[in-house]
N, C-alpha and C positions, 0 to 999 in steps of 0.2 A: 437561605441556600438549602436545596433539597438534599435529603440523605443520599449518600453514595453507596451503591451496591458493589460488593467486591467482585467486579467482573471487568473484562477488557473488550473494547470495541476495536477491531482491526480495520484500518482504512488504507487502501492500496491504490496509489496512482501508478498503475502498471507500466505505463510508458516511461515514466521517470525512473522507476526502480530498475528497469531492464536496459535503459540507455536509449530509448526511442521507439517509436511505433514499429519501425522496420525490424526490430529485434524481439518483439513479443512472442512470435511463434517459436523461436529457437531457445528463448531464455526463461520463459515463464515457469517451467517446471523446477528449475534451479531456484528461482525466487520463492516459489511456493514452499520448497523444502526449508529454505532459510527462515521464512516467516514462521513456519510451524515449529521450528527448533527453538524459537524464542519462548522462554518461560515467562509466564505472566499469570495474573489472576484468571480465573475461569473465563475462557473465551465465550462471548455472548453473541456477537454480531460481526459479520464480515461484509464490508462494502468495497467494491472495486469500481474504478472509473477509468475510462479511456475514450479516445476518439474513435470514430467509426472505422478508420483504416486499420487500426490495430487489431480489430476483432473480425475483420472480413475474412471469411474462409479459415477461421482459426478454431482449433478444438478447445481453446481456453474456456469457453463458456460451459462446456460439458464437463470439463475436468474440475471446475470450481462451482459445481451446481449449488452448493450451500450458500453461495454469496448472493448479495443483492447487487445488481449491476447498474451502473449509471453511465450513460453516454453523453459526452460533451462534444460540441462541434466548435471548430475554430481555435484560435490561439487561446490557450489556457482554458479551453472548454471542459476538459476532464477535471481540472482543478476547481473550476467554478461549480461544476455539478457535485463534486465531493464536498466542498465547503458548504454549499447550500444544505446538503444532507446532514452534515455534522452539526450545523447551527440550528437546524429545525427539528432534529430528532431527540425526543425526550429520553430515549434509551442511552444516547451518548451523554446527555447532561446528568443522568442519574448513575453513571458508571464511574468506577474509581480510576480507571485507566484507559488511555487511548494509545494504540500503537499506530503511528502514521508512517507508512512505507513510502516515503518520497523525500527528496531533498530540495524540492522546489521552493523558491522564495515566496511564491504566492501564499504559502501556508503560515507565514510569520505572524500575521495578526491573529489568526485563529488559534495558534499555539499560545500566544500571549493571553488571549481571552480565556481559554480553557484552563490554563495553569492558574490564572487569577481566581477562577471559580472553584479551584481545589481539585481539578482532575489532573492526575499524574499523566504527563504526556511523554512518550518515548518516540523519537524519530529514528527510523532505520533507513540507512542510505549508503550509497557508495561514495567514495571521496569525489569522484568525477562528476557526480550529480548533486552534490550538496552545496546549497547556498551558504555563504559565510554568515549572513545575518541569521538564518534559521539555526545554524550550529551554535551561535552565541545565545540565542533566546531559549532554546529548549533545555530542560533540566537533565534529560537522559538522552544519550545518543549512542546508537549502535552502528558501528561501521561494518559493513559486509564487504567481502573481497570483490575486487573487480573481476569481471569475467575473463578467463583465459580460454584459448581455443580448445584445449583438451576438455575442460569442464562443459562447455557448450556442446561439443560433439558428443560427449557421453550422455547428456540429457536428451539431446535430439535423437540419438540412436535408440535410447531406452523408450522414448515416446513412440517412435515409429514401430518398434518391435511390439509394444503393447497394443497399438492400434490394429495391427495385423491379426493378432490372436483373438 
């Protein structure tokens, strides 16, 4: 087993964490704040995945310019793209920690594999998006609050104000 560097790779299934592709534009800023509030070893890499409809005409790509973006098409396309990256990237395999921002069942096997290899995995999800199997398998789980109308409106207004300036 390769030595692990004390660093975190953050992997975000943006559609899952915001509640669906139709909510990406309105909710991604709130999600970004929640992810950055998470204390972890030194962040090293950020991967984001989504389907094409989630990013069409969306400022998300510019706001998260430091991320490596992966597009997946079809059912589970984003999850497949993100899993492929996680499994093939030596940066992930040599990191001490992975923060997975998704509650999708598709990630169960990869979470098992990474934890078996000694990588500390934390899943960040909302209760409404969390697979029961994933919740049972992961060693660390962070539940973030569901979106209320006031929170979404506040972030949406802040983003629109920032874009105008």
